[in-house]
C-alpha positions as CSV (number, residue, x, y, z in Angstrom):
1,M,7.0,6.9,37.0
2,A,6.0,10.5,37.5
3,A,4.4,12.7,34.8
4,I,5.8,16.0,33.8
5,G,3.0,18.6,34.1
6,V,1.8,20.6,31.1
7,M,2.6,23.8,33.1
8,A,6.3,23.2,32.3
9,M,5.5,22.7,28.7
10,A,3.5,26.0,28.4
11,A,5.7,28.2,30.6
12,S,8.5,29.1,28.1
13,A,6.2,30.9,25.6
14,A,2.6,31.2,24.9
15,F,1.6,28.6,22.3
16,A,5.2,27.6,21.4
17,M,6.0,24.3,19.6
18,A,7.6,21.6,21.7
19,D,11.3,21.0,21.3
20,S,12.6,17.7,20.0
21,V,14.2,15.3,22.5
22,Q,17.3,13.2,22.4
23,N,17.6,10.2,24.8
24,G,20.6,8.6,26.3
25,Q,21.2,5.0,25.5
26,E,23.4,2.2,26.7
27,T,25.7,0.4,24.2
28,N,25.1,-3.2,25.5
29,K,24.9,-5.8,22.8
30,V,21.4,-7.1,22.5
31,E,20.7,-10.7,23.0
32,M,17.4,-12.6,22.9
33,T,16.6,-14.3,26.2
34,Q,15.0,-17.6,27.0
35,D,12.0,-15.9,28.5
36,T,11.5,-13.8,25.4
37,D,11.6,-16.9,23.2
38,K,8.6,-18.3,25.3
39,R,6.5,-15.2,24.8
40,E,3.1,-15.6,23.2
41,I,3.3,-14.1,19.7
42,P,0.1,-12.3,18.5
43,A,-1.9,-14.0,15.7
44,G,-1.3,-13.3,12.1
45,P,0.2,-14.5,8.8
46,T,3.8,-15.5,8.5
47,L,6.1,-14.5,5.6
48,D,9.7,-15.3,4.6
49,I,12.0,-12.5,3.5
50,A,14.9,-13.7,1.4
51,T,17.7,-11.1,1.3
52,T,21.2,-11.0,-0.1
53,A,22.4,-11.1,3.5
54,G,20.3,-14.1,4.6
55,N,16.7,-15.0,5.5
56,I,14.2,-13.4,7.9
57,K,10.9,-14.9,9.0
58,I,8.3,-12.4,10.1
59,R,4.7,-12.4,11.5
60,L,2.2,-9.7,10.7
61,Y,-0.4,-8.8,13.4
62,D,-4.1,-9.4,12.8
63,D,-5.0,-6.4,14.9
64,T,-3.3,-4.0,12.5
65,P,-5.4,-5.2,9.5
66,L,-4.8,-2.3,7.1
67,H,-1.1,-2.7,7.3
68,R,-1.3,-6.5,7.3
69,D,-3.4,-6.6,4.2
70,N,-1.4,-4.0,2.3
71,F,1.9,-5.8,3.1
72,L,0.4,-9.2,2.0
73,K,-0.8,-7.6,-1.3
74,L,2.5,-6.0,-2.1
75,A,4.4,-9.2,-1.2
76,R,2.3,-11.4,-3.4
77,E,2.7,-8.9,-6.3
78,G,6.5,-9.1,-6.0
79,Y,6.6,-5.3,-5.2
80,Y,9.5,-5.8,-2.8
81,D,11.6,-8.0,-5.1
82,G,14.9,-6.2,-5.6
83,V,14.5,-3.2,-3.2
84,L,17.5,-2.2,-1.2
85,F,17.9,-1.8,2.6
86,H,18.5,1.9,1.9
87,R,18.8,3.2,5.5
88,V,20.7,1.3,8.1
89,I,21.7,2.7,11.5
90,N,23.7,0.5,13.9
91,D,22.0,-0.1,17.2
92,F,18.8,1.5,15.9
93,M,17.0,-0.1,12.9
94,V,17.2,-1.2,9.2
95,Q,14.8,0.3,6.7
96,T,13.6,-0.9,3.2
97,G,10.7,-0.8,0.9
98,D,11.5,2.2,-1.4
99,P,10.8,1.0,-5.0
100,E,13.0,3.8,-6.3
101,S,16.0,2.0,-4.7
102,K,15.9,-1.0,-7.1
103,E,18.1,0.5,-9.8
104,A,19.5,3.4,-7.7
105,P,23.1,4.3,-8.4
106,Q,25.5,5.0,-5.5
107,G,24.9,8.4,-3.9
108,A,21.3,8.6,-5.0
109,M,18.8,10.2,-2.5
110,L,16.4,7.5,-1.4
111,G,13.6,7.2,1.1
112,S,10.7,9.1,-0.6
113,G,9.4,6.4,-2.9
114,G,6.2,4.4,-2.5
115,P,3.1,3.0,-4.2
116,G,1.4,6.4,-4.4
117,Y,-0.7,6.2,-1.2
118,T,-0.4,6.2,2.5
119,I,-2.1,4.0,5.2
120,P,-4.0,5.3,8.2
121,A,-2.2,4.9,11.4
122,E,-2.9,1.7,13.4
123,I,-1.0,2.5,16.6
124,V,-1.9,-0.2,19.0
125,Y,0.1,1.1,22.0
126,P,1.2,-0.1,24.5
127,K,0.3,-3.6,23.2
128,H,2.7,-3.3,20.3
129,Y,5.9,-1.4,20.9
130,H,9.4,-1.0,19.5
131,K,11.1,-4.0,21.1
132,Y,14.1,-5.7,19.5
133,G,12.8,-7.4,16.3
134,A,9.7,-5.2,15.9
135,L,8.4,-4.5,12.4
136,A,7.1,-1.0,11.9
137,A,5.9,1.3,9.1
138,A,8.0,4.3,8.1
139,R,6.3,7.6,7.6
140,T,7.0,11.4,7.2
141,G,7.3,13.6,10.2
142,D,4.5,15.1,12.4
143,E,4.7,18.6,10.9
144,M,3.8,17.3,7.4
145,N,1.8,14.3,8.7
146,P,0.0,15.1,11.9
147,E,-2.2,12.0,11.5
148,R,0.9,9.8,11.4
149,R,-0.2,8.0,8.3
150,S,2.3,5.3,7.3
151,S,4.2,4.9,4.0
152,G,2.4,2.6,1.6
153,S,5.5,0.3,1.4
154,Q,8.5,1.4,3.5
155,F,9.1,-0.5,6.7
156,Y,11.8,-1.0,9.3
157,I,13.0,-3.7,11.7
158,V,14.1,-2.5,15.1
159,T,17.5,-3.5,16.6
160,G,18.1,-0.8,19.2
161,K,19.9,-1.0,22.5
162,K,19.3,-2.1,26.0
163,Y,18.4,0.4,28.7
164,I,18.7,0.7,32.5
165,P,15.5,1.4,34.5
166,Q,16.6,5.0,35.2
167,Q,16.8,5.8,31.5
168,L,13.4,4.3,30.9
169,S,11.9,6.3,33.7
170,R,13.3,9.5,32.2
171,M,12.1,8.5,28.7
172,E,8.6,7.8,30.1
173,E,8.5,11.3,31.6
174,I,9.4,12.7,28.2
175,S,6.7,10.6,26.6
176,V,4.1,11.8,29.0
177,Q,5.1,15.4,28.4
178,K,4.8,14.8,24.6
179,Q,1.3,13.4,25.0
180,L,0.3,16.5,27.0
181,Q,2.0,18.8,24.5
182,A,0.3,17.1,21.5
183,Y,-3.2,17.7,23.1
184,F,-2.3,21.3,24.0
185,M,-1.0,22.1,20.5
186,D,-4.2,20.6,19.0
187,L,-6.2,23.0,21.1
188,Q,-4.1,25.8,19.8
189,R,-4.7,24.8,16.2
190,Q,-8.5,24.7,16.9
191,H,-8.5,28.2,18.3
192,M,-5.9,29.9,16.0
193,D,-8.4,32.6,14.8
194,T,-9.0,33.6,18.4
195,I,-5.3,33.6,19.2
196,R,-4.6,35.8,16.2
197,Q,-7.2,38.3,17.2
198,L,-5.8,38.5,20.7
199,R,-2.3,39.0,19.4
200,L,-3.5,41.8,17.0
201,A,-5.2,43.5,19.9
202,K,-2.1,43.1,22.0
203,D,-4.3,41.6,24.7
204,S,-1.7,39.8,26.8
205,V,-4.2,39.2,29.6
206,G,-6.6,37.5,27.2
207,L,-3.8,35.3,25.8
208,E,-2.7,34.3,29.2
209,N,-6.3,33.4,30.2
210,L,-6.7,31.4,27.1
211,R,-3.5,29.6,27.8
212,Q,-4.6,28.7,31.3
213,E,-7.9,27.4,29.9
214,F,-5.9,25.1,27.5
215,I,-3.7,23.9,30.3
216,K,-6.7,23.0,32.5
217,E,-8.5,21.2,29.6
218,T,-5.3,19.3,28.7
219,E,-4.7,18.1,32.3
220,A,-8.4,17.1,32.6
221,N,-8.6,15.2,29.4
222,V,-5.2,13.6,28.8
223,K,-4.6,10.3,30.6
224,P,-1.0,9.5,29.7
225,V,-0.1,6.0,28.6
226,T,2.9,4.7,30.6
227,M,5.2,1.7,30.1
228,T,3.9,-1.8,30.9
229,E,5.9,-4.3,32.9
230,E,6.5,-6.2,29.7
231,Q,7.9,-3.2,28.0
232,V,10.3,-2.5,30.9
233,R,11.4,-6.1,30.9
234,D,12.0,-6.2,27.1
235,Y,13.8,-2.8,27.0
236,T,16.2,-3.9,29.9
237,T,16.8,-7.4,28.6
238,I,16.7,-7.5,24.8
239,G,16.5,-3.8,24.0
240,G,14.7,-1.7,21.4
241,T,13.9,1.9,20.5
242,P,11.4,3.0,23.2
243,H,11.5,6.7,22.2
244,L,9.5,5.7,19.0
245,D,6.6,4.1,20.9
246,G,3.2,5.5,20.2
247,Q,4.3,7.4,17.2
248,Y,4.7,4.8,14.5
249,T,2.6,1.8,13.6
250,V,4.2,-1.5,14.8
251,F,2.5,-4.2,12.7
252,G,4.6,-7.3,13.1
253,E,7.8,-8.8,14.4
254,V,10.7,-11.1,13.5
255,L,10.2,-14.8,14.3
256,E,13.6,-16.0,13.0
257,G,16.6,-14.3,11.4
258,M,17.6,-11.5,13.7
259,D,21.2,-12.7,12.9
260,T,20.5,-11.5,9.3
261,V,19.1,-8.2,10.6
262,E,22.2,-7.8,12.8
263,K,24.4,-8.5,9.7
264,I,22.6,-5.8,7.8
265,Q,22.7,-3.2,10.5
266,N,26.5,-3.8,10.9
267,A,27.2,-3.1,7.2
268,E,29.5,-0.2,6.3
269,T,27.4,2.8,5.3
270,D,27.9,6.1,3.5
271,G,26.9,9.6,4.8
272,R,23.3,8.9,4.1
273,D,23.2,5.6,6.1
274,R,23.0,3.5,2.9
275,P,25.1,0.4,2.9
276,V,28.2,0.9,0.7
277,E,27.7,-2.6,-0.7
278,D,24.0,-3.0,-1.7
279,I,21.9,-5.3,0.4
280,R,18.6,-6.3,-1.3
281,I,15.4,-8.1,-0.7
282,I,15.3,-11.0,-3.2
283,S,11.7,-12.0,-2.5
284,I,9.0,-12.0,0.2
285,K,6.8,-15.1,0.2
286,V,3.6,-15.6,2.2
287,E,3.4,-19.0,4.0
288,E,0.1,-20.3,2.8
């Protein structure tokens, strides 16, 4: 799949921020396949999540140890007992883990609560990606959180949709462009004093020369990560949310209970994506 050059990214304006992207998706119902059931699941501890909608069994990955250990600690402390699934979007994901949701009245703004700390990103991409059933950490956006640190407690389970190969190809192009843009914008931040001086001097030639230097350095140093055959297979057969790949820490997956997750994602919601009738985590138990 072809990469989009950084020249296109830089052409619209010198040192402009990249636009957000929306991706087309199919509305096919996601179904687990026999081949997917036979996939080797990464090593890690297993936990049972009891909810008012049913049970979910998950596995945490050992190669995201900071997220694994934090989740185990919170689960053993009973931190999640009583929290709501406060953000539910059909054909996308279900999110929970906000401690402020436990006694929240209807209409309350939720989604900003946590244990008072964040977790360094452990983005193991493309090994771990946003396939159907993936477990990932929520976080604040890049502008406030350029290091992509995860919420200390909030997480989501992916449902998503299935895609056709042409859609994945286009999304991969967008992903490559975003990787180039991210490096380019980091160069800009590092040289902001120089850029300001050139702007104050109205030195358009100097600005353009600097821009061209950034483009060359970006193209020389960025080796974009593209989709693996496994990703393409999963996103065309069981689905997921590929546009989130490489941006959030995926640290586990559902082993059993996606019927419960489907039930949660199909719940009627209000204008803030909160289920009209509360759906709670009763407990999370570690299988010792």
